Each structure stands twice: as C-alpha cells, then as structure tokens.
C-alpha positions in Angstrom: -131.3 70.5 16.2 -129.1 68.4 14.0 -130.4 67.1 10.6 -131.0 63.4 9.9 -127.7 63.5 7.9 -125.7 64.3 11.2 -127.2 61.5 13.3 -124.8 58.7 14.2 -124.9 55.1 15.5 -125.3 54.9 19.3 -127.1 58.2 19.7 -130.7 58.4 21.1 -133.3 60.4 19.3 -136.9 61.2 20.1 -139.2 59.8 17.4 -143.0 59.6 17.7 -142.7 60.7 21.3 -140.4 57.9 22.4 -136.6 57.5 22.7 -135.1 55.4 20.0 -131.5 54.1 19.9 -129.8 54.5 16.4 -128.5 51.1 15.3 -127.5 51.9 11.7 -127.5 54.9 9.3 -127.1 54.9 5.5 -127.0 58.0 3.4 -128.3 57.4 -0.1 -128.5 59.5 -3.3 -130.4 57.6 -5.9 -129.9 58.7 -9.5 -132.0 61.8 -10.2 -133.9 61.8 -6.9 -133.3 63.7 -3.7 -130.9 62.3 -1.1 -132.3 60.5 1.9 -131.1 58.8 5.1 -132.2 55.3 5.9 -132.1 54.8 9.7 -132.5 51.5 11.6 -133.5 52.2 15.2 -134.9 50.5 18.3 -137.6 51.8 20.6 -136.0 51.8 24.1 -139.4 51.5 25.8 -140.9 48.6 23.8 -137.7 47.1 22.3 -139.2 47.0 18.8 -136.8 47.8 15.9 -137.8 49.7 12.8 -136.4 51.1 9.6 -137.3 54.6 8.8 -136.5 56.9 5.8 -135.8 60.6 6.4 -135.0 63.4 4.1 -131.4 64.4 4.6 -132.6 67.9 5.8 -135.2 66.6 8.3 -134.5 67.9 11.9 -133.9 65.2 14.6 -134.3 65.7 18.3 -131.1 64.1 19.8 -131.5 63.3 23.5 -128.8 63.6 26.2 -127.6 60.2 27.3 -125.3 58.8 29.9 -124.1 55.3 30.7 -123.4 54.4 34.3 -121.9 51.3 35.8 -123.8 50.2 38.9 -123.4 47.4 41.4 -126.4 45.3 42.4 -127.0 45.4 46.1 -130.4 43.7 46.9 -133.9 43.1 45.7 -137.0 44.2 47.7 -140.3 43.1 46.3 -140.7 45.2 43.1 -137.6 47.3 43.6 -134.0 46.5 42.8 -131.3 48.5 44.7 -128.0 49.4 43.0 -125.0 51.3 44.2 -123.1 53.8 42.2 -119.4 52.8 42.9 -118.2 56.4 42.3 -120.7 58.3 44.6 -121.8 55.4 46.8 -125.4 56.6 46.2 -128.2 54.0 46.2 -130.4 53.9 43.1 -133.6 51.9 43.0 -134.9 50.5 39.7 -138.3 48.9 39.1 -138.8 45.2 38.4 -140.5 46.3 35.1 -137.3 48.0 34.0 -135.0 45.1 35.1 -137.2 42.5 33.3 -135.4 39.1 32.7 -132.1 40.6 33.8 -133.2 39.7 37.4 -132.2 36.1 36.7 -128.5 37.1 36.3 -128.2 39.6 39.2 -125.9 38.6 42.1 -124.7 40.7 45.0 -121.9 43.1 43.8 -122.6 42.1 40.2 -122.1 45.0 37.7 -124.6 46.2 35.2 -124.6 49.2 32.8 -127.6 51.4 32.9 -128.5 53.8 30.0 -129.9 57.1 31.2 -131.8 59.3 28.8 -132.5 62.8 30.1 -131.5 61.5 33.6 -134.1 58.7 33.5 -133.0 55.1 33.5 -134.2 53.4 30.3 -132.4 50.1 29.8 -130.2 47.7 31.9 -127.3 46.0 30.0 -125.7 42.9 31.5 -122.2 41.6 30.9 -122.0 38.8 28.3 -121.7 36.1 31.0 -122.1 35.8 34.8 -121.0 33.3 37.4 -123.8 31.6 39.3 -123.8 28.9 42.0 -125.9 25.7 41.6 -128.4 25.4 44.5 -130.4 22.4 43.3 -129.5 19.7 40.8 -130.6 16.1 40.5 -128.0 13.3 40.4 -127.1 11.8 37.1 -128.2 8.2 36.5 -125.3 5.8 36.6 -124.6 4.3 33.2 -126.4 7.1 31.4 -123.3 8.2 29.4 -124.8 8.8 25.9 -123.2 11.9 24.4 -124.5 15.3 25.4 -127.0 14.1 28.0 -128.2 17.1 30.2 -130.2 17.7 33.3 -131.9 20.8 34.8 -130.1 22.7 37.5 -131.5 25.6 39.6 -129.1 28.5 40.1 -128.9 30.9 43.1 -131.1 33.4 41.3 -133.9 30.9 40.5 -132.8 30.5 36.9 -133.1 26.9 35.6 -130.3 25.9 33.2 -129.6 22.7 31.3 -126.2 21.4 32.4 -124.1 18.2 31.9 -124.7 15.2 34.2 -121.4 15.7 36.1 -122.4 19.1 37.6 -123.3 19.0 41.3 -124.8 21.3 43.9 -122.5 24.1 45.2 -120.5 24.4 41.9 -120.1 27.8 40.3 -121.0 27.9 36.6 -120.5 30.4 33.8 -123.9 31.3 32.3 -124.5 33.2 29.1 -126.8 36.2 29.7 -128.0 36.3 26.1 -129.8 33.0 26.1 -129.3 31.5 29.6 -127.2 28.6 28.5 -124.4 26.8 30.3 -120.9 27.9 29.1 -118.7 25.9 31.6 -117.4 25.8 35.1 -116.1 29.0 36.7 
C-alpha cells in the first residue's frame, strides 16, 4: 500500500470504510515538527467533503477506478438504462445513484460514470445539455422591462426560468450545474 505522501489528486482511497476522492494534497514540514500531509477529500457515497491530516508515513488503501462514457437509453421506474458505446452492453443504474442528474438525461445523451472496484459510484454530466421546451406560458404584450423571465417546462420535467421570447418546441442550452438557461441551441 502506498503512503499518504504518494497519494495524488484524482485518486480514490478507502477512508473510514467508504471511498473518498482526493481533491487536494499538501505536504508540509513545519519547523521542528514531523512532516505531515494535509488531504482534502470528498466522500463518494454522501458527497461530504473533509480535510484530514495524515502522517507522511501512514499507509493509504488506494482503490482501483475506471471512468466509462455511457449513453442514456431509457428510464423504467427506479432504473435508468445506459448503453456502453464500445461493447453495446446495457447497464442499469438505480434512481438513487442518478439523483438530480435525471433532469438532464435525454435519449443518446452521454454521461461519465466513475466505477470503484467495478461498482458504479457517481454519474458526471457534461457542463451543459440541449433540452426542448414542452410547456411555456406566453409573454404578456407590453411587458418589456429588462430581464423579465417566465417558467418553462423542459422535456425531462425540469422547470427553468427563461426570457419572454422563448416558445414551446424551441431547443435551449441548459447548465447542468445550476439548471439555468444559457441560450438557444
């Protein structure tokens, strides 16, 4: 097993029985004290980040990871089906694992799944997706004050605040980080 000194950003380690993604490492040697490694990491199960100090000689359990690009196929109740474009194998992931990413999944849309010891842990979306407006109220004539917005329902059920000129059937670019309108596609 590698020491805490050998752990690098992007690796996944087992800490307190759960997989943690290393976000940042700092090796420090204060004056007349022993060297230590300050590691910032995020729990991949709960999403909680923490700073932890380790002795530079502490042993770390580094887990085997793999990132796969998958294409979304369809949703069936609590299961989401994805296809591996290399092997054409269908992979089903639970709604619990997908979480809020379900609001941005469209047929043939790509996601990146992080596997730790051959188990899917997280689903990463692209920075933006293109979604079609399925329902949107008409803007009120004469309501032209700057930056007036209205709610629009997208094809996935996501409700986004959009400018008044957006109509049903239009394709919009939506940010996956905060669900905001970025522009027309």
